[in-house]
C-alpha positions as CSV (number, residue, x, y, z in Angstrom):
1,X,0.0,0.0,0.0
2,X,1.1,3.5,-0.8
3,X,3.2,5.4,1.8
4,X,1.9,8.7,0.6
5,X,-0.6,10.4,3.0
6,X,-4.1,8.9,2.9
7,X,-6.6,11.7,2.3
8,X,-10.3,11.1,3.0
9,X,-12.5,13.4,0.8
10,X,-16.0,13.8,2.3
11,X,-18.7,14.1,-0.2
12,X,-20.6,16.9,1.5
13,X,-24.2,17.6,0.5
14,X,-25.1,15.1,-2.2
15,X,-27.7,17.6,-3.7
16,X,-24.9,20.1,-4.5
17,X,-21.8,20.2,-6.7
18,X,-19.6,18.2,-4.2
19,X,-19.9,14.9,-6.0
20,X,-19.3,16.5,-9.4
21,X,-16.1,18.3,-8.4
22,X,-14.8,15.3,-6.5
23,X,-15.1,13.2,-9.7
24,X,-13.5,16.0,-11.8
25,X,-10.6,16.3,-9.3
26,X,-9.9,12.6,-9.1
27,X,-9.8,12.5,-12.9
28,X,-6.4,14.3,-12.5
29,X,-3.8,11.5,-12.3
30,X,-1.3,13.8,-10.6
31,X,-3.4,13.7,-7.4
32,X,-2.7,9.9,-7.1
33,X,1.0,10.6,-7.6
34,X,1.0,12.7,-4.5
35,X,-1.4,11.0,-2.1
36,X,-3.7,8.0,-1.5
37,X,-7.2,9.5,-1.9
38,X,-10.6,8.0,-1.3
39,X,-14.1,9.3,-0.8
40,X,-16.4,9.0,2.2
41,X,-19.9,9.2,0.8
42,X,-22.5,7.4,-1.2
43,X,-21.3,5.4,-4.2
44,X,-24.5,5.7,-6.1
45,X,-24.4,9.5,-5.9
46,X,-20.8,9.5,-7.1
47,X,-21.8,7.3,-10.0
48,X,-24.6,9.7,-10.9
49,X,-22.1,12.6,-10.7
50,X,-19.7,10.7,-12.9
51,X,-22.3,10.4,-15.6
52,X,-23.0,14.1,-15.4
53,X,-19.3,15.2,-15.7
54,X,-18.5,12.4,-18.1
55,X,-15.1,11.1,-16.9
56,X,-13.6,7.7,-17.7
57,X,-13.4,6.8,-14.0
58,X,-15.0,3.8,-12.2
59,X,-16.6,4.2,-8.7
60,X,-15.8,1.3,-6.4
61,X,-17.8,0.8,-3.2
62,X,-15.7,-0.3,-0.2
63,X,-16.5,-0.8,3.5
64,X,-13.1,-0.1,5.1
65,X,-9.9,1.9,4.3
66,X,-8.1,-1.4,4.1
67,X,-10.1,-2.3,1.0
68,X,-9.0,0.8,-0.9
69,X,-6.6,0.3,-3.8
70,X,-5.8,4.1,-4.3
71,X,-5.4,3.3,-8.0
72,X,-5.9,6.0,-10.6
73,X,-9.0,5.3,-12.7
74,X,-10.9,3.8,-9.8
75,X,-12.5,6.1,-7.2
76,X,-12.7,4.1,-3.9
77,X,-15.8,5.2,-2.0
78,X,-16.2,4.2,1.7
79,X,-19.9,3.8,1.1
80,X,-22.2,4.8,4.0
81,X,-25.2,4.2,1.8
82,X,-27.3,6.9,3.4
83,X,-29.0,8.5,0.4
84,X,-31.8,7.4,-2.0
85,X,-31.0,6.8,-5.7
86,X,-33.6,9.5,-6.6
87,X,-32.1,12.2,-4.4
88,X,-33.0,15.5,-6.0
89,X,-30.3,17.7,-7.4
90,X,-30.1,21.4,-6.4
91,X,-32.5,21.2,-3.4
92,X,-32.3,21.5,0.3
93,X,-33.1,18.1,1.9
94,X,-32.8,16.7,5.4
95,X,-31.4,13.4,4.1
96,X,-28.5,15.1,2.4
97,X,-27.9,17.3,5.5
98,X,-27.7,14.3,7.8
99,X,-25.5,12.4,5.4
100,X,-23.0,15.2,5.1
101,X,-22.7,15.2,8.9
102,X,-22.2,11.4,8.9
103,X,-19.5,11.5,6.3
104,X,-17.5,14.0,8.3
105,X,-18.2,12.1,11.5
106,X,-16.8,9.0,9.9
107,X,-13.7,10.8,8.6
108,X,-13.0,12.2,12.1
109,X,-13.3,8.7,13.5
110,X,-10.8,7.4,10.9
111,X,-8.4,10.3,11.7
112,X,-8.6,9.7,15.4
113,X,-7.8,6.0,14.8
114,X,-4.8,7.0,12.6
115,X,-6.3,5.3,9.6
116,X,-5.9,8.5,7.5
117,X,-3.5,11.4,7.6
118,X,-5.9,14.2,6.4
119,X,-9.5,15.2,5.6
120,X,-10.6,17.3,2.7
121,X,-14.3,18.3,2.7
122,X,-16.6,19.1,-0.2
123,X,-19.2,21.7,0.7
124,X,-22.3,21.1,2.9
125,X,-25.4,23.2,3.1
126,X,-26.1,24.8,6.5
127,X,-29.9,24.8,6.1
128,X,-29.9,21.1,5.1
129,X,-27.6,20.3,8.0
130,X,-30.0,21.8,10.4
131,X,-33.0,20.1,8.8
132,X,-31.1,16.8,9.2
133,X,-31.0,17.5,12.9
134,X,-27.4,18.8,13.3
135,X,-27.4,22.3,14.6
136,X,-24.0,23.6,13.8
137,X,-22.9,26.7,11.8
138,X,-20.7,24.7,9.5
139,X,-17.8,22.2,9.1
140,X,-15.4,24.1,11.4
141,X,-17.7,23.9,14.4
142,X,-18.5,20.2,13.8
143,X,-14.8,19.4,13.6
144,X,-14.1,21.3,16.8
145,X,-17.0,19.6,18.7
146,X,-16.2,16.0,17.5
147,X,-12.4,16.4,18.3
148,X,-12.9,18.2,21.6
149,X,-11.0,21.2,20.4
150,X,-11.5,24.5,22.3
151,X,-9.1,26.9,20.5
152,X,-9.5,26.8,16.7
153,X,-9.9,29.2,13.8
154,X,-10.8,29.3,10.2
155,X,-7.9,30.1,7.8
156,X,-8.5,31.0,4.2
157,X,-5.6,30.7,1.8
158,X,-5.3,31.9,-1.8
159,X,-2.1,32.1,-3.9
160,X,-1.3,35.7,-2.7
161,X,-3.2,36.1,0.5
162,X,-3.9,34.3,3.8
163,X,-6.6,35.3,6.3
164,X,-7.4,33.9,9.7
165,X,-10.6,34.8,11.6
166,X,-11.3,35.8,15.2
167,X,-15.0,35.2,14.7
168,X,-16.8,33.5,11.8
169,X,-20.4,32.3,11.5
170,X,-22.2,34.8,13.8
171,X,-24.0,38.1,13.1
172,X,-22.0,41.3,13.2
173,X,-23.3,42.5,16.6
174,X,-22.5,39.1,18.2
175,X,-19.1,39.1,16.5
176,X,-18.1,42.3,18.2
177,X,-19.2,40.9,21.5
178,X,-17.2,37.7,20.9
179,X,-14.0,39.6,20.1
180,X,-11.9,39.7,23.3
181,X,-8.2,40.3,24.0
182,X,-7.9,36.6,24.9
183,X,-9.5,35.3,21.7
184,X,-7.6,37.8,19.5
185,X,-4.3,36.8,21.1
186,X,-5.1,33.1,20.6
187,X,-5.8,33.6,16.9
188,X,-2.5,35.5,16.5
189,X,-0.8,32.6,18.2
190,X,-2.5,30.0,16.0
191,X,-1.5,32.0,12.9
192,X,2.1,32.1,14.0
193,X,2.2,28.3,14.8
194,X,0.4,27.3,11.7
195,X,2.7,29.2,9.3
196,X,5.8,28.0,11.1
197,X,4.6,24.4,10.6
198,X,4.2,25.3,6.9
199,X,7.9,26.2,7.0
200,X,7.6,30.0,7.1
201,X,10.2,30.6,9.8
202,X,9.3,34.1,10.9
203,X,5.7,34.8,9.8
204,X,4.7,38.5,9.4
205,X,1.3,38.9,10.9
206,X,-1.0,41.9,10.6
207,X,-4.2,42.4,12.6
208,X,-7.3,44.2,11.3
209,X,-9.2,46.8,13.3
210,X,-12.8,46.4,14.0
211,X,-14.1,49.8,13.0
212,X,-13.4,51.9,9.9
213,X,-9.9,53.2,9.8
214,X,-9.2,51.0,12.9
215,X,-11.2,53.4,15.0
216,X,-9.0,56.4,14.0
217,X,-8.0,57.2,17.6
218,X,-11.5,57.0,18.9
219,X,-13.2,58.9,16.1
220,X,-15.2,55.7,15.0
221,X,-16.7,53.2,17.4
222,X,-16.4,53.1,21.2
223,X,-12.8,52.2,21.8
224,X,-13.1,48.6,20.7
225,X,-9.6,48.5,19.2
226,X,-7.9,49.7,22.5
227,X,-10.0,47.3,24.5
228,X,-10.1,44.1,22.4
229,X,-7.1,44.2,19.9
230,X,-4.2,46.3,21.3
231,X,-3.7,44.2,24.4
232,X,-3.5,41.0,22.3
233,X,-1.1,42.4,19.9
234,X,1.2,43.7,22.6
235,X,1.2,40.4,24.4
236,X,2.1,38.6,21.2
237,X,4.9,41.1,20.5
238,X,6.3,40.5,24.0
239,X,6.5,36.8,23.2
240,X,8.5,37.5,20.1
241,X,5.8,37.1,17.5
242,X,6.2,39.4,14.5
243,X,2.8,41.1,14.6
244,X,1.4,44.6,14.0
245,X,-2.0,46.2,14.4
246,X,-4.7,47.1,14.6
247,X,-4.5,48.4,11.0
248,X,-7.3,49.7,8.8
249,X,-8.8,46.8,6.8
250,X,-9.5,48.9,3.7
251,X,-5.7,49.1,3.0
252,X,-4.4,46.2,4.9
253,X,-5.6,43.5,2.5
254,X,-4.0,45.4,-0.4
255,X,-0.7,45.5,1.4
256,X,-0.9,41.8,2.4
257,X,-1.8,40.8,-1.2
258,X,1.3,42.6,-2.5
259,X,3.5,40.7,0.0
260,X,4.0,43.0,3.0
261,X,2.5,40.4,5.4
262,X,2.2,36.6,5.4
263,X,-1.2,36.5,7.0
264,X,-4.0,38.8,8.1
265,X,-6.0,38.4,11.3
266,X,-9.6,39.4,10.4
267,X,-12.1,40.2,13.1
268,X,-15.3,38.9,11.5
269,X,-16.6,36.7,8.6
270,X,-17.1,39.2,5.8
271,X,-14.0,41.2,6.6
272,X,-11.9,38.2,5.9
273,X,-13.9,36.3,3.3
274,X,-14.5,39.3,1.0
275,X,-10.9,39.9,-0.1
276,X,-10.2,36.2,-0.6
277,X,-13.3,35.7,-2.7
278,X,-12.5,38.8,-4.8
279,X,-9.4,36.9,-5.9
280,X,-11.7,34.1,-7.2
281,X,-13.8,31.3,-5.7
282,X,-11.6,28.7,-7.4
283,X,-8.5,30.2,-5.8
284,X,-9.4,29.9,-2.1
285,X,-8.9,27.0,0.3
286,X,-10.4,26.7,3.8
287,X,-8.1,25.3,6.5
288,X,-9.2,24.7,10.0
289,X,-6.3,25.4,12.4
290,X,-5.9,24.3,16.0
291,X,-7.3,20.8,15.4
292,X,-5.5,17.6,16.2
293,X,-6.1,16.4,12.6
294,X,-5.5,18.0,9.2
295,X,-8.6,19.4,7.5
296,X,-8.9,21.5,4.4
297,X,-11.9,22.4,2.3
298,X,-13.1,24.4,-0.7
299,X,-13.9,28.0,-0.1
300,X,-17.3,27.9,-1.7
301,X,-20.8,26.5,-1.1
302,X,-23.0,23.8,-2.6
303,X,-23.9,25.9,-5.6
304,X,-27.4,24.4,-5.9
305,X,-28.1,26.7,-8.9
306,X,-25.5,24.9,-11.1
307,X,-25.6,21.4,-9.5
308,X,-26.3,18.7,-12.0
309,X,-25.0,20.7,-15.0
310,X,-21.5,19.5,-14.9
311,X,-20.0,23.0,-15.1
312,X,-18.8,23.5,-11.5
313,X,-15.1,24.2,-11.3
314,X,-13.0,21.6,-9.4
315,X,-10.0,23.9,-9.0
316,X,-10.7,24.9,-5.4
317,X,-11.1,21.3,-4.4
318,X,-8.0,20.2,-6.1
319,X,-6.1,23.0,-4.3
320,X,-7.6,21.9,-1.0
321,X,-6.4,18.3,-1.6
322,X,-2.9,19.5,-2.4
323,X,-2.9,21.7,0.8
324,X,-4.0,18.6,2.8
325,X,-1.2,16.6,1.3
326,X,1.3,19.4,2.1
327,X,0.2,19.6,5.7
328,X,-0.3,15.9,6.4
329,X,2.4,13.7,7.9
330,X,4.0,11.1,5.7
331,X,3.1,7.5,6.6
332,X,5.7,5.5,8.4
């Protein structure tokens, strides 16, 4: 069996584009030259997706990782058999939401048992997830819950920009409440540790302000920068971390994109997601940092509007697989 890292690709929401972009990605032989990939999902749905995207691949149903051959041309699917054959395409369903949760749950179990070295997730739909009985904001929070992880963060990575978030899937008013000096410091620390593991010896970190112009010395807001950000930056600086801030977000992302910084600490979801997605949905990769296991993902949703048409781009998923390979340990 291959000594390259075993990467489990979870199928995500079967009603969306996940199955299609998985089959497109695994049609690239170079993926198999770098890792031992297999899918956790429903074989029948992958077969349907294969017909839609028209590859020459064969889907093979397996019941354990040991049965996988990791051979190009055959997509091994750890088949949980949770979805009906007539599952609708492009719709929110409780069945698909529950199945997406179960695929991820199985992947985490395999990672905890050291049967795989990394997880790469196709997109799920939050409404479907909730209808399926799993009340989580998204993949990141499920991973944290099922691994017992307290300190974690979402990092988005594009070719010229990295962003890590202090808060993510909460409303803006709740986000401001949840930004604390302790949380901001922890995310700075996670950013530093993550980039050092990625072989960036002295990461240059910049921290966004919360208000326009980073508050502009109290002109905007109610002193949130001085209360919630400055103490965290100063503590990290005292520990030798190369970090500056708070800086105005409207110019900071431009500076980071041109190479002034290795990563930006964003305060809330849209502050960090917007600049990455301007660079192109196919360019971004979602990496959950702070977990005991490696997890990467596409930086886009289920795209119900184009599901079933065979036109969804696989580039983000391929990049996510490559990032999982890069971060995962080699098998002994």
